[in-house]
N, C-alpha and C positions, 0 to 999 in steps of 0.2 A: 643447356647452351654450350657448356664446355665440351661435352661429349660430341655434340654435332660439329663443333669447330674442329676438334681433333680429328674426326673422321673426314671432314672436308680437306684438311691439310694433308691427310694421308692419301686421299684420292689425287690431289694436285701433285704430290710428290711422285706418285705412280705415273701420272701423265708426263711429268718431266723426265722420268726414267725412259719412257717411250721415245720422247724427243731426243734425249741424249743418245740412245741406241741408234735411232734412224739417222740423225745428223752425223754421228760418228762414223757409221757405215758408209754414208754417201760421201763424207769428206775424204775417204781413202781413194776415191775416183778422181782423176784429174779434172773432169768436167765440173765437178761440184766441190772442189777442194776448199772453196771459200766458206763452206759450212763448218770448217774446223774451228772458226772463231766462236761458234755457238756452244761447243761442247763444254769447255771449261766453266763458263758462268752458269750453265744449266746444272752441271754436277754440283757446284757449290750451293746453288739455290735449293736443289733437291735435298741436300743435307740439312739445310736450315729448316725446311718445312717439316721433314719427318722428325727432327729433333723437337720442334714445337708440338707435334702430335704426341710424342712420348711425354713431354712435359705436361700436356693436358691430362694424360692418363695418370701420371704421378699425382697431380692435383686432385683428381677424382678419388684416388685411394687415400690421400692424406685427409681429405674432408669427409671420407666415408659416405660418398654419394650412393645410396642404396637404390637409386633408380636405375643404375647401370648394372647389368646382369653380372659382369665380371667382378665388380666390387662386392655385390651381394653374395656371390659364391665363394669369395676368397678373403673377405675382411670382416671386421667386427668393430663396433664403436668402442669397446673396452680394450682393444688391443693396444699395446705400447706403440709409441710413435715409430720407432725403428722398424717394427714389424709391419706397421701399416705401409711404410716406404718399401720394405722388402716384398710385401704382398704384390706390389706392382709387377715384379718379375717372378714371383713365386708361383706362377701358374702358366698354362700353355700359351694363351693368347698374349699376355703381357710379356712373357719372355721372348716370343717371336717378334713382337714390336721392338723390344730392346735390341734384338739381333739386327733387324732392318735399320734401326736408328744408327747403331754403331757402324754398320756397313756403309750407309749413305754418307755419314760424317767422314768416314775414312776416304771414300771416293772423292768427296769434296775437298778434303785436305790434299790428296794427291793432285787434284786439278789446280789447287792453289800454289803449291810449293815445288812440284816436280819440274826440274830444269835439266836433268842429266840425260834424258832420253831424246832421241829424235822426235820431232813434232808428230810425225805420222804414227810412230810407235806408241806415243802417249795417247793419241786420239783413239787408236785401236784398243789400248788398255782400258780407257774410260768407257768405250763402247762395250767391251767385254764385261766390265763391272756393272754397267746398266742392265745388261742381259741377265746377269746373275741376280741382281736386285729385283728385276721384274717378276721372276718366279716367286720370290718371297712376298712381294706386294700382292700378287694374285692369291697366294695362299692366305694371307691375312684378310684381304678384302672379300674374298669369295667363300672361304671355309673357316676362318678364325677371327672374325671381326671383334676387336677388343672393346668397341664402343656401343655394342648393342644395348638398347634400352629395354627395361621391363614394362609391361602394360601398366602395372601398379608398383610403386616402390615397395621394397621388402621392409617389413617392420624391424628386422635386425639381420645382420649378415651372418653367414655360416662360419666365418673365421678361416684361418689358415691352418693347414696341416700342422699338428703339434711338433712333428719332427723338423719342420722348417722354421719353427719359431725359435731360432737360435742365432746369435750374432754372427756366427761363422757363415751361415747360409744367407745372411744379408749381403755378404761380399764375395762369396764363392762363385755364384753363377755369373756375375758381371765380368770377373776376371777370365773365366773360360770363354765367354762370348767374345770378348776383345781378342782372345787368341784365335778363335775360329774365324772371326772376320778378318784378322790379319792374314790368315791363310787364303781367304777369298781374294784379297788384294794380290797376293803372290800368284794365285791362279790366273787372275786377270792379266798380270804382267806377262805370264808365260804365254797366254793366248795371244796377247797383243804382239809379243815378239815373234811368235810363229806366223801370225798373219802377215807381218811386214818383213819377215826373214831377217830379223835384227837381234839374233841371239849372240851376245858378246859381253865383254867386260862392263860396258856402260849399262846394259840391261841388268847384269848381276849387281852392280853397285846401287842401282835404283831400287831393286827388289830387296836387297839384303836388310836394310833397316826395318822393313815391314815384316820380314820373316823373323828377324831378331826380336822385334817388339812382340809379335804373336807368340814366339817361343817363351819369352819372359812371362807373359800373362798366363800361358798354359801351365808353365812350371809353378807359378804361384797358385793357380786354381787347383791343380792336382794336389799340391802340398796341403793347401787349406782344406780341400775336400777329404783328404786322407785323415787329417787331424780331427775334422768334424765327426767323421764316422767312428773314429777311435774313441772319442770321449762322450759322444751323444748316444750311440746305439747300445752301449753297455756290454759289448761282446769281447772287449779287450784286445782286438786286433787292429792293425793299421792298414791292411789291404787284403781283400777277400777274393779278388779277381771276379767281382760282380760285373756282369755285362755292361752296366752303365759306367762303372769305373774304367773298364776297358775302352769304352767309347771315347773317353777323354785321353787315355794313354796312347791310343793309336795315332791320332793327329800329332801328339808330341813326339813320338818316335819318328814319324815322317818329317816333321819340321826340323828335328835335330839333324837328320841326314841332309835335308835341303839347305840348312844353314851352312854346313861344312862345304857342300858343293858350291854354294854361292861364293864362299870365300876363295875357293880354288879358281873359279871362273873369273872373279873380279881381280884376283892377284896375278894369275898365270895364264888366263885365257884357255883353260882346259875344262873338260867335263861339261861341254855345252849341252849335248843331248840329255845327259844324266840329270842336269839341273832342271831343264824344262820338264822332263818326265816326273821328277820328284815334286815339282810345283803342282802338277796335276794330281799326283797321288796324295799329297798332303791335304788338299782341299777335298778330295774324294773321301778321305777318312773322316773329315769333319761332317760331310754329308751322311756317311754311313752312321756315325754317332748320332746325328740328329734324327735319322730314321729310327734307330733303335730306341731312343728315349721317348719319341713322340708318336710311334706307330701303334702303341697299345699291345705289342707282342711280348713285352717284358713286364714282369711284376717285380718292382724294385722300389726301395725307399727313395731312390734318386730319380725315378722315371715319372714322366707326365702321362697318366693313363688317358689317352684320347681314343676316339672311335677309329675303326679301321679305314673309313673313307679318307680321313685326313692323313692317315699313314700311307695310303695309296697315292695321295697327292704328292707327298714328300718323296716317295719312291719314284714317281714319274719325274720329278725335278732332278733327282739323282741320276736317272737314266739319261735325261736330256743334257745336263751339264757335263757329266763325266763321259757319256757316250760321245757327245759332240766334240769334246776336247781330245779324246783318244782318236777319233776319226781325223780331226785336224792334224794331230801329231803324226798319224800314219801318212797323211798326204804331204806333210812338209818336212818330215824327219830327214829325208834325203837331201834337202836343201840346207840343213844345219851342218856346217863343216865340223870336222873332228876337233879342231883346236890344237893348241900346243901339246907336243908329246912330253912324256916324262919317264924317268927310269923306274925300275921295279923298286929299288931302294931309294925312296924319296918321301918327302912329306905328303905329296899328292897321293902316293900309293897307300900310305897309312890311312889317309882320309877315305880313300876308296874302299879299303878293306873294312874300316869301321862302318861305312855306309852300308856295305853289303850285310854286315852283321846286324845293324839296326833294322834293315829291311827283313832279315831273317826273323828277328824277334817280332816285328810287325806282322809277318805272315803267321807266326805261331799264335799270336794273340787273336788275329782275325779269324783263323780257323777254329780256335777254341771257343770263340764267342758265338760264331754263326752255326757251328755244327749242332749244338743242342737244339737250336731253333729249327734247323732243317729236319732233324730226326723227329722232333715233336710234331712237325707238320705231317709226318708220315705215320703218326700214331705211336711213336716210341719215345719215351722220356729218358734222356741221358743227362747226367750231371758231369760237368767238366770244371774242375777246380784246381787248387794248389798242387795236388799230386801230378797233374799234367803240366800246368804252366811253369812251376818253379824249376824242375829239372830240365825241361826242354828249352826254356828260355836261357837257362844257364849255359847250355851248349854254345850259344852265340854270345852271351854277355861276357863270359870269362875271357875268351880270346880277344874280344873287343877292348876290354879294360887293360889287358896286357899290352896291346898295340897302342892304346891311348897313352900309356905311360912312356912310350918311346917316341911316338909321332911328333910331339911339339919340339923336340930337340933335333929333328932331322932337317936337312936343308931342302929347299925347293928344287925341283927338276931332277937332281941326282946327288947322292951322298955316298960316303964310304963308311963301312962298319968300324974301321979302326979309329975314326975320329971321335966316336961316341962310346968307346968301350967303357970308360969309367962312369959315364952317365947312365949306362944300362946296368952296370955292375952294382952300383949303390942301391937302387930300388930292388934289384933282384936279391941282394944279400938281406935287405930288410924284410922282404917277403919270406925268404927261406927261414930267417930267424924267428919271425912271427909264427910261422907254421910249426916250427919245432917247439916253441913255447906252448902253443895251443895243444899240441899232441901230448906233451909231457905233463902239463899242469892241469888240463881241463878235460882230457879224454875220459869216457867216450863222448864224442860230439858227432852229429851227423855231418856228412861230407860237405854239403853246400854251405852251412854256417862256418865250418872250419876253413874252407877256402876263402870265404868272405872276410873272416877275421885276419887271414894271412895277407890277402891281396890289398886290403884297405890301407895298411901302413905303407906298403911299398908304393901304392898309387899316390898317397899323400906326399911322400918324398919326391916322387917323379913330377908331381904337378907343380912344384915350386922350382924345379930345375931350370926352366927357361929364364928365371931371374938371376941365376948364379953368374957372377962375373959382369953383370950389367951395371950401368949407371942408373940407379933406381929413379933418380929425378927426371931422367930423360927417357925412361921406358914408356912407350905409348900405352894409353889406357886400354886399348883392345888386348894387349899382352897381359896386363893385370887382370882383365876380364877373363881371359882364357885360364889363367892360373887359379883365380878364385873359383871359377866354375868347375874345373877339374878337381880342385880340393873339396868342393862341396859334394861331388860324386863320391869321393873317398870317405868323407864324413858320414854321408847317408848310408853307404855300404857297410861301414862299421856298425852303425846303429841297427840296420836290418839284421846283420849277422849276429850281433849280441842278443837282440831280442829273440831270434830263432834258437840260439844255443843255450841261453841261460835263464829264460823266463820260468818263473814258478807260479803255480796257481793253487789257491786254497778255497774250497767251497765248504762252508760251515753253517750249521744250524745253531744260532746263538741266542741266549737270553741276555738282557742287560746285565753287565758285570762279567760276562764271559770274555776270555782272551784267546788269541790264536797267534802262532808264529808264522810270519810270511816273509821268507827270505831273511834279511837282516832286521826286519821290523817286528815288534811285538804290538799287535793291535788289540784294542779292548772296546767292546760295544758298551757305551754308557747309557744311551736312552733312544727311544723312538718317539718322536713328537709330531703332531700335525702343524703345518705351517701354510700360509696363504700368500700368493703372489698377485700381481695385477690382474691376471686372467686365468689363474690356475690355483689348485690346492695340491698339497703334497704331504706325504709322510717323510720325515727327515730323520735320518740316523745321525747320532753324535758318536763319532769314533775317535778315540785317542790312539795315536801311532807314535811309538818310541823307536828311534833308530839306534840300534846297537847300545841300548842303555842310556841314551841321551834324554833330555827333557822331552816330554810328549808334545805332539802337535795335534790339533783337533781337525777332523775332517767331517763334512756334512753331505754324504750322498743322499739323493732324494729319489722318490718315485712319484712323479707328477701326474696329475689328472686334469685334463682340459675339458671344459663343457662345450665350447663352440670352436670347432666341431668336437664332438666327443672323441677322446683318445687319451692314451697314456704315453709317457716318455720317461726313460731312465735318465737321471742326471747323476753321472758318475762324479766321484771326488778324486782329485789327483794331488799327490804330494811329490814334488820333484826334488831330488838331491843331485849332487854333481855326478854320481855314478848310476843314476837310473830314476825310476818313477814307481811309486806305490799307487795302485789303481783299486778303488773301492766302489762296489755296487750294492745297493739295497734291493733284495728280492721280496718275495711274498712271505706272509706269516703262515707257518705250518699249523696243522691240526693240534699239535702239542703246545702251541703258543710260542714256539721259538721262531726266530726270523732267519730267513735264508740270506746269508751274506757271502759275497764273492770278492776275493782279493787276488791281485796279481802283483808280483814284484818283477819289473821289467828293466834289467840293467841296460843303461845307455840308450834306451828307446827314444828319448828326445832328440838324439843326434840325427835321426831320420829327417825330422822337420828342420833342424838347424842346417843340415846338409842341403835340403831343398831350398831354403832361404839363401844359402851361399851360392847355389847354382843360379838362382834368379838374380842375385847381386852381381855375379860375374857377367851375366848377360847384359845387365844395365850398364856396367862399366864399359863393356865393349860397344854398346849402342851409343853411349855418350861420346866415346872416342871416335867412332865412325862418323857420327853426325858432325862433330866439331871439325874433323878432317874434311868432310864434304863441303861444309860451309866455307872453310878457308880456301878450298879449291875453287868454289863458285865465285867467291869475292875476287880472287886473283884473276879468274877468267874474265869477269866483268871489267876489272881495271884494265886488262890488256885490250879488251874490245873498245873501251872508252878512249884509250890512248891512240889506238889505230884510227878511230873515228876522228879524233882531233887532228891527227897528222894528215888524214885524208882531206880535211877541210883546208 
């Protein structure tokens, strides 16, 4: 009954999306403008219905209803509660329903609260959002129905992929989906503004909170996904340039560029065409990522392996949405005026330069991700990894960070170099001093880690410069957000460079009682014991680790075995100190009875994820500040309108 109810609500939500699209399109014509009143309530009701459909699927997983095909294939009665919940979106159909749910709720929220746009632009935006949603409704209902019943209930479920039975994966996908859907809202805003020729500061102010919110969640999702891969897969790395990793990075790069363009358009009425184009590109990268993950053309621990037919469906949606938006852009670009001009030496110019660098990195990642797929289609297998991505991306990333250190202290429209001499000199001197220290004390080090270690301190100093000389109590929250976000980039860069420059690895065959030196740690294997969890068994190593002669700390790396579905998973053990992290992995038993143990000492590696958290926090502060400012502006506008109405009476 619950499955049938969920499916019915999904069909009704799809029907409302059709009504929203048709009424929104007709409302743009003078003869049928009265239909505009239908669009907002329909958008809100659609969001409620699809949310109820998703809640029904959650209930089916929590109760392990094995008469539903999706539950039987991805859950198990013995699975812990949190993984039963995560199983809802830990599969293709459930994750797509979550995608549609977030998208429809976001559209309903726009209909409920948006008051900054002209009415016709908002109606066009909601119609565009309905058009995007319809494709995903069709995909769900025709090719990926999450509520399909089995002819006979299964005696027991197959369970969830062991790699996904981790607390990080319970929260990682939802954060990414919120980010992707936020970019779909930005896409709809761009389409709506093009249709009504209303690309201006009001459009940017309306779109900016959605872009900022999407960017925050993408940042959190990428950071959490990186940490999950680091501690779960047992390979000791934090980023491998896996195509599915790249699928989440590409929308983030585009969203970062779009966010800065929105700020320029909102504040200075410039970069109109650039902002609209980036809105299209950002959502395009989300769609490309969706295709890569769900088409079945990739083999990855992150990917959903589905049949090529469904991959072709997504490819068709990508062609319709992005092709249609680009055609609309080509037809209307000439009607989008240039906007306010600005000098070469200005804050706008620094943002444009960094946007170009971000788009350059995006192009590098896109080419490196798609090229192996194209060559494989021609019968030639090519591997593209860090030797390509790291140096080529650095060509764009290093100039971008140098300009990022200067841009926030520049004035809008036009500035003079003499005014900021000392503000440029201080970070430059810090960078030069750091580079000298690195070369004198730690050489030889590869070029890229050395540059990262030098640039990070200078960027950290530059990031706080916008606060110098200010009254900190009166400093706007968005300024604090910018400072914290840029500081987070510096912190993460330092962690990345330190990990690349100073990591040490020890692969050893050990008997209980044997010891090894790993960086500043002395590690000793004490025992190997069998242990059992709620739905797994494992061999667990007991390892004592002593830091520079201090009292030992016990670690317990595990090699877990799951029965439903059958599979193995490495459970690494981490020991964090202020200056780095010890990483321990238990391998297999050798023919001679010794156990393969793998250890890494990774100086300052946690700063990568601390930096990512700071970047997201900076975005949150900026979002809160922008929303508070917009609310004050709307309240003031309503008061003025009310007074005028009273005076008119």
